[in-house]
N, C-alpha and C positions, 0 to 999 in steps of 0.2 A: 520557460515553463509552459507546458501545454496541459490544460485540464478541461475535460468535458464530462458533464455529469447530468443525470436526470434521476429523480426518485419520486415515487408516489407511495406514501406510507399510510397505515391505518392510524388515525389520530386517537383512537380509543384504546390502543395497545401500547404497553411499554416493555414488551417481551424482548429479552436479549440473553442469549446463552451461547457459549462457545461449544461446538460439537466436536470439532477436530482442529488440531493445530500442528503444523510441521514446518521446520525451517532447516536450512543447511548451507554449507559452503559450496563454492563452485571451483572450477579450475583456476580462476584468477584469485590471488590471495586477498583482494579487497572487495570482492563481490559475493553477495549472499542472496538467498531467496527465502520467502515466507509464503505459506499457504494456510489460510484459515477458512473454516466453514462454520457459520453461525446460524442460529435461529433468531430472527428479529421481527420487527413490525412492518417491514416493507411489503408492498403489494407487487410492485414492479420497479426496477431501476437498474442503472449501470453507471459506471464511471471509468474513465481512462485518463492516465496522466503520464507525463514524461518530463523529467527535470534534469537540468545540467547546472554545473557551477554553483552548487549549494550543498549544505550538509545532507548526507545520505541520498544523493542524487540517484535517479534510476527510473524504472518503468513500473507501472502498476495498473491493474484493472480489477474491477469487481462487478459481479452480476447479482442482482436481487430478484427473486421471483417467488411469490406466494409465501412469504415468511422465511425464506432461506437466502443466505448470502454466501457467495464464494468470492474470496479476496486473495489475489496473488500479487506479490511484490518481488522485483528483482532490483537490488540497490547496492550502492557503494557504502562501505562502512566508515569511510573517512569523513572528516569535516573540511569544509571549504574556507580558506583564508581570503577574505574580501580584499584586504590591504595588499597582499602580494599577488593575488589572482592565480593561486594554485592550491593544491591540497596541503593542509597543515602537516608539518613534520614534528615529531616528538623526540626528544633526546632520551 
């Protein structure tokens, strides 16, 4: 897992509301994406992450600027089975 983050928020604000939200499938049957735009209390910030071999592994980033947040995720819908070292299969 790789995770890098920085955020500077307004401590006197608790604003949070979702302005836009969209998600969908990709060409791969187990891969999905999410895009969310929110109003929040952040002044400036960003994060980026990449995960492997865990539940809903994938890539994501978000950017926060003057009370707005854009969050994007590209992820796998499956769950990781730690004991077998592979994706779980369901009957």
